[in-house]
N, CA and C atoms as an extended XYZ file, in Angstrom:
456
Properties=species:S:1:pos:R:3:atomname:S:1:resname:S:1:resid:I:1 pbc="F F F"
N       -53.952       84.702      261.757 N   MET     1
C       -54.480       86.008      261.440 CA  MET     1
C       -55.417       85.894      260.245 C   MET     1
N       -56.519       86.556      260.343 N   LEU     2
C       -57.508       86.578      259.278 CA  LEU     2
C       -57.250       87.794      258.406 C   LEU     2
N       -56.995       87.560      257.115 N   ARG     3
C       -56.744       88.678      256.206 CA  ARG     3
C       -56.971       88.241      254.766 C   ARG     3
N       -57.182       89.228      253.903 N   VAL     4
C       -57.282       88.940      252.476 CA  VAL     4
C       -55.863       88.749      251.937 C   VAL     4
N       -55.759       88.112      250.808 N   SER     5
C       -54.452       87.870      250.208 CA  SER     5
C       -53.836       89.178      249.709 C   SER     5
N       -52.559       89.140      249.482 N   ARG     6
C       -51.854       90.303      248.943 CA  ARG     6
C       -52.425       90.699      247.577 C   ARG     6
N       -52.750       89.703      246.750 N   LEU     7
C       -53.319       90.008      245.430 CA  LEU     7
C       -54.666       90.706      245.550 C   LEU     7
N       -55.468       90.310      246.509 N   THR     8
C       -56.759       90.968      246.707 CA  THR     8
C       -56.552       92.408      247.169 C   THR     8
N       -55.596       92.605      248.050 N   ASP     9
C       -55.253       93.955      248.481 CA  ASP     9
C       -54.815       94.789      247.274 C   ASP     9
N       -53.951       94.232      246.439 N   TYR    10
C       -53.495       94.930      245.244 CA  TYR    10
C       -54.651       95.193      244.275 C   TYR    10
N       -55.617       94.282      244.213 N   ALA    11
C       -56.780       94.482      243.335 CA  ALA    11
C       -57.563       95.723      243.751 C   ALA    11
N       -57.675       95.962      245.054 N   THR    12
C       -58.364       97.174      245.504 CA  THR    12
C       -57.564       98.414      245.111 C   THR    12
N       -56.245       98.312      245.140 N   VAL    13
C       -55.395       99.433      244.726 CA  VAL    13
C       -55.588       99.708      243.230 C   VAL    13
N       -55.590       98.665      242.427 N   VAL    14
C       -55.786       98.799      240.981 CA  VAL    14
C       -57.165       99.389      240.681 C   VAL    14
N       -58.179       98.873      241.370 N   MET    15
C       -59.543       99.360      241.130 CA  MET    15
C       -59.688      100.828      241.537 C   MET    15
N       -59.079      101.235      242.635 N   THR    16
C       -59.178      102.645      243.034 CA  THR    16
C       -58.414      103.541      242.052 C   THR    16
N       -57.323      103.034      241.508 N   CYS    17
C       -56.581      103.784      240.491 CA  CYS    17
C       -57.468      104.027      239.271 C   CYS    17
N       -58.124      102.997      238.800 N   ILE    18
C       -58.994      103.134      237.632 CA  ILE    18
C       -60.174      104.045      237.968 C   ILE    18
N       -60.734      103.884      239.169 N   ALA    19
C       -61.881      104.692      239.589 CA  ALA    19
C       -61.527      106.172      239.690 C   ALA    19
N       -60.267      106.466      239.970 N   ALA    20
C       -59.829      107.862      240.071 CA  ALA    20
C       -59.817      108.560      238.707 C   ALA    20
N       -59.956      107.791      237.632 N   HIS    21
C       -59.984      108.314      236.258 CA  HIS    21
C       -61.257      107.805      235.578 C   HIS    21
N       -62.423      108.230      236.024 N   PRO    22
C       -63.680      107.613      235.577 CA  PRO    22
C       -63.972      107.706      234.076 C   PRO    22
N       -63.448      108.680      233.392 N   THR    23
C       -63.748      108.811      231.958 CA  THR    23
C       -62.620      108.311      231.070 C   THR    23
N       -61.494      107.942      231.669 N   ASP    24
C       -60.327      107.526      230.890 CA  ASP    24
C       -60.252      106.017      230.727 C   ASP    24
N       -59.614      105.611      229.644 N   VAL    25
C       -59.229      104.214      229.447 CA  VAL    25
C       -57.735      104.170      229.749 C   VAL    25
N       -57.373      103.431      230.788 N   LEU    26
C       -55.973      103.384      231.233 CA  LEU    26
C       -55.288      102.117      230.741 C   LEU    26
N       -54.067      102.266      230.273 N   SER    27
C       -53.290      101.098      229.852 CA  SER    27
C       -52.774      100.367      231.089 C   SER    27
N       -52.414       99.134      230.896 N   THR    28
C       -51.843       98.338      231.984 CA  THR    28
C       -50.579       99.008      232.505 C   THR    28
N       -49.773       99.541      231.595 N   ALA    29
C       -48.539      100.220      232.004 CA  ALA    29
C       -48.830      101.464      232.831 C   ALA    29
N       -49.859      102.238      232.450 N   GLN    30
C       -50.227      103.424      233.224 CA  GLN    30
C       -50.661      103.040      234.639 C   GLN    30
N       -51.465      101.987      234.728 N   ILE    31
C       -51.955      101.529      236.033 CA  ILE    31
C       -50.784      101.044      236.881 C   ILE    31
N       -49.888      100.281      236.283 N   ALA    32
C       -48.721       99.780      237.014 CA  ALA    32
C       -47.860      100.937      237.509 C   ALA    32
N       -47.671      101.926      236.651 N   ASP    33
C       -46.853      103.084      237.029 CA  ASP    33
C       -47.498      103.867      238.170 C   ASP    33
N       -48.790      104.117      238.048 N   GLU    34
C       -49.491      104.916      239.055 CA  GLU    34
C       -49.610      104.201      240.403 C   GLU    34
N       -49.746      102.883      240.374 N   THR    35
C       -49.927      102.125      241.613 CA  THR    35
C       -48.606      101.615      242.192 C   THR    35
N       -47.520      101.748      241.418 N   HIS    36
C       -46.204      101.240      241.821 CA  HIS    36
C       -46.212       99.728      242.026 C   HIS    36
N       -47.001       99.044      241.190 N   LEU    37
C       -47.045       97.583      241.202 CA  LEU    37
C       -46.355       97.069      239.943 C   LEU    37
N       -45.867       95.849      240.002 N   GLU    38
C       -45.204       95.241      238.851 CA  GLU    38
C       -46.200       95.006      237.720 C   GLU    38
N       -45.773       95.217      236.490 N   LEU    39
C       -46.627       95.063      235.312 CA  LEU    39
C       -47.267       93.667      235.226 C   LEU    39
N       -46.518       92.561      235.442 N   PRO    40
C       -47.155       91.239      235.376 CA  PRO    40
C       -48.254       91.061      236.438 C   PRO    40
N       -48.051       91.653      237.601 N   THR    41
C       -49.060       91.563      238.667 CA  THR    41
C       -50.316       92.310      238.259 C   THR    41
N       -50.149       93.508      237.720 N   VAL    42
C       -51.295       94.309      237.278 CA  VAL    42
C       -52.033       93.572      236.163 C   VAL    42
N       -51.312       92.992      235.227 N   SER    43
C       -51.932       92.233      234.132 CA  SER    43
C       -52.765       91.078      234.668 C   SER    43
N       -52.222       90.353      235.627 N   LYS    44
C       -52.923       89.218      236.238 CA  LYS    44
C       -54.198       89.691      236.948 C   LYS    44
N       -54.094       90.789      237.663 N   LEU    45
C       -55.247       91.320      238.382 CA  LEU    45
C       -56.327       91.800      237.417 C   LEU    45
N       -55.924       92.497      236.366 N   LEU    46
C       -56.885       93.009      235.392 CA  LEU    46
C       -57.620       91.871      234.687 C   LEU    46
N       -56.939       90.778      234.455 N   LYS    47
C       -57.583       89.610      233.841 CA  LYS    47
C       -58.685       89.087      234.758 C   LYS    47
N       -58.395       88.942      236.050 N   ALA    48
C       -59.387       88.452      237.012 CA  ALA    48
C       -60.537       89.448      237.172 C   ALA    48
N       -60.218       90.728      237.241 N   LEU    49
C       -61.246       91.755      237.404 CA  LEU    49
C       -62.125       91.868      236.157 C   LEU    49
N       -61.534       91.661      235.001 N   SER    50
C       -62.293       91.664      233.754 CA  SER    50
C       -63.214       90.446      233.685 C   SER    50
N       -62.687       89.295      234.085 N   HIS    51
C       -63.483       88.064      234.103 CA  HIS    51
C       -64.690       88.214      235.037 C   HIS    51
N       -64.530       88.963      236.109 N   ALA    52
C       -65.613       89.208      237.074 CA  ALA    52
C       -66.507       90.370      236.636 C   ALA    52
N       -66.277       90.888      235.448 N   THR    53
C       -67.011       92.016      234.855 CA  THR    53
C       -67.004       93.277      235.728 C   THR    53
N       -65.896       93.502      236.415 N   LEU    54
C       -65.733       94.728      237.191 CA  LEU    54
C       -65.044       95.809      236.369 C   LEU    54
N       -64.229       95.387      235.387 N   VAL    55
C       -63.597       96.317      234.464 CA  VAL    55
C       -63.890       95.870      233.036 C   VAL    55
N       -63.863       96.836      232.132 N   GLU    56
C       -64.001       96.563      230.707 CA  GLU    56
C       -62.629       96.724      230.073 C   GLU    56
N       -62.330       95.879      229.100 N   SER    57
C       -61.055       96.017      228.402 CA  SER    57
C       -61.313       96.454      226.967 C   SER    57
N       -60.383       97.241      226.461 N   PHE    58
C       -60.453       97.749      225.098 CA  PHE    58
C       -59.139       97.436      224.413 C   PHE    58
N       -59.217       96.860      223.222 N   ARG    59
C       -58.020       96.492      222.473 CA  ARG    59
C       -57.576       97.632      221.570 C   ARG    59
N       -56.362       97.497      221.075 N   GLY    60
C       -55.875       98.455      220.096 CA  GLY    60
C       -54.869       99.433      220.671 C   GLY    60
N       -54.457      100.359      219.831 N   VAL    61
C       -53.427      101.328      220.172 CA  VAL    61
C       -53.828      102.152      221.399 C   VAL    61
N       -55.071      102.566      221.441 N   ASN    62
C       -55.553      103.350      222.580 CA  ASN    62
C       -56.331      102.494      223.569 C   ASN    62
N       -56.025      101.210      223.579 N   GLY    63
C       -56.739      100.278      224.439 CA  GLY    63
C       -56.330      100.397      225.893 C   GLY    63
N       -57.042       99.672      226.709 N   GLY    64
C       -56.763       99.675      228.136 CA  GLY    64
C       -57.985       99.238      228.906 C   GLY    64
N       -58.142       99.792      230.096 N   TYR    65
C       -59.204       99.374      231.006 CA  TYR    65
C       -59.914      100.568      231.616 C   TYR    65
N       -61.195      100.362      231.896 N   ARG    66
C       -61.974      101.302      232.689 CA  ARG    66
C       -63.006      100.485      233.468 C   ARG    66
N       -63.608      101.123      234.456 N   LEU    67
C       -64.613      100.435      235.265 CA  LEU    67
C       -65.808      100.043      234.410 C   LEU    67
N       -66.379       98.893      234.687 N   ALA    68
C       -67.557       98.436      233.959 CA  ALA    68
C       -68.824       99.140      234.447 C   ALA    68
N       -68.783       99.642      235.680 N   ARG    69
C       -69.899      100.378      236.283 CA  ARG    69
C       -69.329      101.530      237.090 C   ARG    69
N       -70.152      102.486      237.473 N   PRO    70
C       -69.645      103.554      238.335 CA  PRO    70
C       -69.077      102.990      239.642 C   PRO    70
N       -68.069      103.660      240.163 N   ALA    71
C       -67.406      103.210      241.392 CA  ALA    71
C       -68.379      103.090      242.559 C   ALA    71
N       -69.408      103.902      242.564 N   SER    72
C       -70.396      103.851      243.645 CA  SER    72
C       -71.240      102.582      243.593 C   SER    72
N       -71.213      101.876      242.466 N   GLU    73
C       -72.009      100.657      242.298 CA  GLU    73
C       -71.175       99.379      242.415 C   GLU    73
N       -69.915       99.509      242.747 N   ILE    74
C       -69.034       98.344      242.929 CA  ILE    74
C       -68.665       98.261      244.394 C   ILE    74
N       -68.975       97.129      245.006 N   SER    75
C       -68.683       96.976      246.434 CA  SER    75
C       -67.318       96.321      246.646 C   SER    75
N       -66.798       96.554      247.811 N   LEU    76
C       -65.541       95.913      248.201 CA  LEU    76
C       -65.695       94.388      248.171 C   LEU    76
N       -66.877       93.897      248.514 N   ALA    77
C       -67.135       92.454      248.486 CA  ALA    77
C       -66.942       91.889      247.076 C   ALA    77
N       -67.370       92.621      246.051 N   GLU    78
C       -67.227       92.144      244.680 CA  GLU    78
C       -65.761       92.000      244.280 C   GLU    78
N       -64.942       92.931      244.744 N   ILE    79
C       -63.512       92.870      244.437 CA  ILE    79
C       -62.883       91.672      245.143 C   ILE    79
N       -63.232       91.483      246.411 N   VAL    80
C       -62.717       90.339      247.169 CA  VAL    80
C       -63.137       89.036      246.490 C   VAL    80
N       -64.399       88.921      246.114 N   GLU    81
C       -64.899       87.702      245.471 CA  GLU    81
C       -64.239       87.444      244.118 C   GLU    81
N       -63.888       88.499      243.398 N   ALA    82
C       -63.233       88.334      242.096 CA  ALA    82
C       -61.895       87.631      242.238 C   ALA    82
N       -61.212       87.855      243.355 N   LEU    83
C       -59.894       87.262      243.568 CA  LEU    83
C       -59.933       86.029      244.457 C   LEU    83
N       -60.811       86.024      245.451 N   GLU    84
C       -60.815       84.967      246.465 CA  GLU    84
C       -61.919       83.928      246.288 C   GLU    84
N       -62.950       84.270      245.518 N   GLY    85
C       -64.123       83.408      245.442 CA  GLY    85
C       -65.122       83.825      246.509 C   GLY    85
N       -66.142       83.007      246.746 N   PRO    86
C       -67.182       83.379      247.713 CA  PRO    86
C       -66.600       83.676      249.096 C   PRO    86
N       -67.174       84.684      249.744 N   ILE    87
C       -66.722       85.062      251.075 CA  ILE    87
C       -67.208       84.017      252.070 C   ILE    87
N       -66.278       83.431      252.793 N   GLY    88
C       -66.638       82.416      253.775 CA  GLY    88
C       -65.575       82.291      254.841 C   GLY    88
N       -65.983       82.504      256.077 N   MET    89
C       -65.052       82.368      257.202 CA  MET    89
C       -64.652       80.905      257.386 C   MET    89
N       -65.598       80.015      257.151 N   THR    90
C       -65.355       78.573      257.203 CA  THR    90
C       -65.962       77.974      255.938 C   THR    90
N       -65.647       76.734      255.646 N   GLU    91
C       -66.199       76.083      254.450 CA  GLU    91
C       -67.723       76.058      254.490 C   GLU    91
N       -68.290       75.743      255.649 N   CYS    92
C       -69.742       75.595      255.728 CA  CYS    92
C       -70.472       76.929      255.769 C   CYS    92
N       -69.761       78.014      256.037 N   SER    93
C       -70.450       79.305      256.071 CA  SER    93
C       -70.598       79.891      254.672 C   SER    93
N       -69.838       79.387      253.715 N   ALA    94
C       -69.929       79.870      252.337 CA  ALA    94
C       -70.975       79.095      251.536 C   ALA    94
N       -71.100       77.792      251.820 N   ALA    95
C       -72.055       76.966      251.073 CA  ALA    95
C       -72.382       75.706      251.862 C   ALA    95
N       -73.566       75.175      251.631 N   ASP    96
C       -73.975       73.924      252.282 CA  ASP    96
C       -73.263       72.738      251.651 C   ASP    96
N       -73.143       71.671      252.413 N   GLY    97
C       -72.591       70.418      251.892 CA  GLY    97
C       -71.084       70.389      251.763 C   GLY    97
N       -70.368       71.277      252.407 N   GLN    98
C       -68.916       71.338      252.287 CA  GLN    98
C       -68.187       70.568      253.384 C   GLN    98
N       -68.939       70.117      254.394 N   CYS    99
C       -68.302       69.472      255.541 CA  CYS    99
C       -69.062       68.205      255.917 C   CYS    99
N       -68.324       67.127      256.216 N   ASP   100
C       -68.934       65.859      256.621 CA  ASP   100
C       -69.642       65.960      257.969 C   ASP   100
N       -69.257       66.910      258.791 N   ARG   101
C       -69.815       67.049      260.141 CA  ARG   101
C       -70.947       68.084      260.218 C   ARG   101
N       -71.356       68.566      259.084 N   GLU   102
C       -72.339       69.641      259.023 CA  GLU   102
C       -73.604       69.365      259.842 C   GLU   102
N       -74.141       68.151      259.746 N   SER   103
C       -75.414       67.844      260.403 CA  SER   103
C       -75.311       67.789      261.929 C   SER   103
N       -74.160       67.502      262.463 N   GLN   104
C       -74.006       67.431      263.917 CA  GLN   104
C       -73.130       68.549      264.490 C   GLN   104
N       -72.878       69.572      263.716 N   CYS   105
C       -72.005       70.655      264.162 CA  CYS   105
C       -72.766       71.648      265.036 C   CYS   105
N       -72.210       71.937      266.192 N   GLY   106
C       -72.847       72.867      267.118 CA  GLY   106
C       -72.487       74.325      266.914 C   GLY   106
N       -71.492       74.610      266.092 N   VAL   107
C       -71.054       76.001      265.914 CA  VAL   107
C       -71.342       76.546      264.518 C   VAL   107
N       -71.871       75.727      263.647 N   ARG   108
C       -72.108       76.137      262.262 CA  ARG   108
C       -72.969       77.393      262.169 C   ARG   108
N       -74.061       77.436      262.909 N   GLY   109
C       -74.950       78.592      262.869 CA  GLY   109
C       -74.254       79.874      263.296 C   GLY   109
N       -73.402       79.775      264.290 N   SER   110
C       -72.656       80.957      264.747 CA  SER   110
C       -71.679       81.424      263.695 C   SER   110
N       -70.977       80.486      263.059 N   TRP   111
C       -70.050       80.868      261.993 CA  TRP   111
C       -70.803       81.491      260.824 C   TRP   111
N       -71.977       80.980      260.528 N   GLN   112
C       -72.762       81.557      259.434 CA  GLN   112
C       -73.179       82.988      259.772 C   GLN   112
N       -73.512       83.249      261.028 N   ARG   113
C       -73.872       84.602      261.454 CA  ARG   113
C       -72.671       85.542      261.335 C   ARG   113
N       -71.494       85.071      261.781 N   VAL   114
C       -70.270       85.880      261.667 CA  VAL   114
C       -69.971       86.148      260.189 C   VAL   114
N       -70.113       85.127      259.370 N   ASN   115
C       -69.869       85.273      257.936 CA  ASN   115
C       -70.819       86.301      257.322 C   ASN   115
N       -72.061       86.279      257.734 N   SER   116
C       -73.050       87.223      257.230 CA  SER   116
C       -72.684       88.661      257.597 C   SER   116
N       -72.223       88.861      258.813 N   VAL   117
C       -71.819       90.195      259.255 CA  VAL   117
C       -70.646       90.694      258.412 C   VAL   117
N       -69.644       89.839      258.206 N   LEU   118
C       -68.485       90.211      257.397 CA  LEU   118
C       -68.905       90.513      255.964 C   LEU   118
N       -69.711       89.662      255.384 N   ASP   119
C       -70.181       89.851      254.009 CA  ASP   119
C       -70.926       91.177      253.870 C   ASP   119
N       -71.840       91.451      254.793 N   ASN   120
C       -72.606       92.695      254.738 CA  ASN   120
C       -71.717       93.920      254.936 C   ASN   120
N       -70.721       93.807      255.789 N   ALA   121
C       -69.795       94.928      256.006 CA  ALA   121
C       -69.015       95.237      254.724 C   ALA   121
N       -68.551       94.202      254.031 N   LEU   122
C       -67.813       94.404      252.777 CA  LEU   122
C       -68.726       94.953      251.680 C   LEU   122
N       -69.976       94.545      251.684 N   ARG   123
C       -70.928       95.048      250.681 CA  ARG   123
C       -71.346       96.485      250.971 C   ARG   123
N       -71.186       96.931      252.209 N   ALA   124
C       -71.575       98.294      252.590 CA  ALA   124
C       -70.544       99.342      252.180 C   ALA   124
N       -69.365       98.898      251.751 N   VAL   125
C       -68.304       99.829      251.353 CA  VAL   125
C       -68.154       99.779      249.831 C   VAL   125
N       -68.371      100.917      249.191 N   SER   126
C       -68.244      100.976      247.731 CA  SER   126
C       -66.819      101.362      247.338 C   SER   126
N       -66.509      101.107      246.092 N   LEU   127
C       -65.216      101.508      245.551 CA  LEU   127
C       -65.071      103.025      245.617 C   LEU   127
N       -66.153      103.744      245.412 N   ALA   128
C       -66.107      105.210      245.512 CA  ALA   128
C       -65.680      105.637      246.918 C   ALA   128
N       -66.140      104.928      247.935 N   GLU   129
C       -65.745      105.249      249.308 CA  GLU   129
C       -64.275      104.932      249.557 C   GLU   129
N       -63.757      103.937      248.863 N   MET   130
C       -62.343      103.577      249.006 CA  MET   130
C       -61.438      104.686      248.462 C   MET   130
N       -61.963      105.505      247.561 N   LEU   131
C       -61.195      106.619      247.000 CA  LEU   131
C       -61.034      107.774      247.978 C   LEU   131
N       -61.962      107.883      248.902 N   LYS   132
C       -61.949      108.996      249.843 CA  LYS   132
C       -60.848      108.791      250.877 C   LYS   132
N       -60.193      109.878      251.271 N   PRO   133
C       -59.173      109.739      252.324 CA  PRO   133
C       -59.816      109.237      253.618 C   PRO   133
N       -59.036      108.511      254.375 N   ALA   134
C       -59.534      107.984      255.650 CA  ALA   134
C       -59.934      109.125      256.560 C   ALA   134
N       -61.094      108.983      257.157 N   GLN   135
C       -61.584      110.005      258.081 CA  GLN   135
C       -61.571      109.434      259.494 C   GLN   135
N       -60.897      110.108      260.404 N   PRO   136
C       -60.895      109.627      261.787 CA  PRO   136
C       -62.327      109.538      262.309 C   PRO   136
N       -62.620      108.451      262.962 N   GLY   137
C       -63.937      108.289      263.553 CA  GLY   137
C       -64.974      107.678      262.630 C   GLY   137
N       -64.669      107.544      261.330 N   ARG   138
C       -65.625      106.923      260.402 CA  ARG   138
C       -65.603      105.427      260.643 C   ARG   138
N       -66.774      104.871      260.881 N   LYS   139
C       -66.867      103.452      261.223 CA  LYS   139
C       -67.945      102.785      260.393 C   LYS   139
N       -67.877      101.475      260.344 N   ILE   140
C       -68.941      100.685      259.751 CA  ILE   140
C       -69.724      100.111      260.923 C   ILE   140
N       -70.993      100.480      260.996 N   ALA   141
C       -71.845       99.965      262.062 CA  ALA   141
C       -72.484       98.669      261.586 C   ALA   141
N       -72.449       97.653      262.413 N   VAL   142
C       -73.003       96.356      262.060 CA  VAL   142
C       -74.020       95.954      263.114 C   VAL   142
N       -75.214       95.628      262.661 N   THR   143
C       -76.224       95.092      263.554 CA  THR   143
C       -76.032       93.584      263.573 C   THR   143
N       -75.601       93.053      264.711 N   VAL   144
C       -75.213       91.646      264.792 CA  VAL   144
C       -76.382       90.703      264.560 C   VAL   144
N       -77.544       91.005      265.030 N   ARG   145
C       -78.683       90.101      264.869 CA  ARG   145
C       -79.033       89.891      263.403 C   ARG   145
N       -79.014       90.955      262.620 N   THR   146
C       -79.390       90.833      261.215 CA  THR   146
C       -78.185       90.733      260.297 C   THR   146
N       -77.027       91.160      260.776 N   GLY   147
C       -75.846       91.158      259.927 CA  GLY   147
C       -75.817       92.339      258.990 C   GLY   147
N       -76.708       93.298      259.179 N   GLU   148
C       -76.782       94.462      258.303 CA  GLU   148
C       -75.673       95.449      258.646 C   GLU   148
N       -75.024       95.978      257.620 N   ALA   149
C       -73.921       96.929      257.831 CA  ALA   149
C       -74.249       98.257      257.187 C   ALA   149
N       -73.885       99.338      257.852 N   THR   150
C       -74.027      100.680      257.295 CA  THR   150
C       -72.777      101.471      257.624 C   THR   150
N       -72.443      102.431      256.771 N   THR   151
C       -71.284      103.283      257.064 CA  THR   151
C       -71.764      104.540      257.751 C   THR   151
N       -70.925      105.049      258.637 N   GLU   152
C       -71.269      106.281      259.364 CA  GLU   152
C       -70.289      107.368      258.999 C   GLU   152
């Protein structure tokens, strides 16, 4: 089964929690309480998200975290990359030179096309959209030839 890790899933939960309070600086404990995640897990996620410059951290008594940019400017792909690294269905679809068989591989181009479609689909969904309740019938349209994704 193809899926993101549990930590990446939790990172989207943490990011949507912070995005729901755009003007507030939230403590790690507040985020853990609101998301019903364990405090050490939230701390670990915030460290990775801060390192990826998706959240800003503030020290001190009133310290905590807030988004580094508006939620509409943060894509789901950025959150995935902060936890998982570059998006790649296969080693060779993420970067060149990762496979000894690259030069004679007959499926590499197809995997790269699939990878492009997935990457574009994740980039087409913003954190602000993740805050909205699920709407029946809302889909991400993907043009397979170009790999371009749009939300409907």
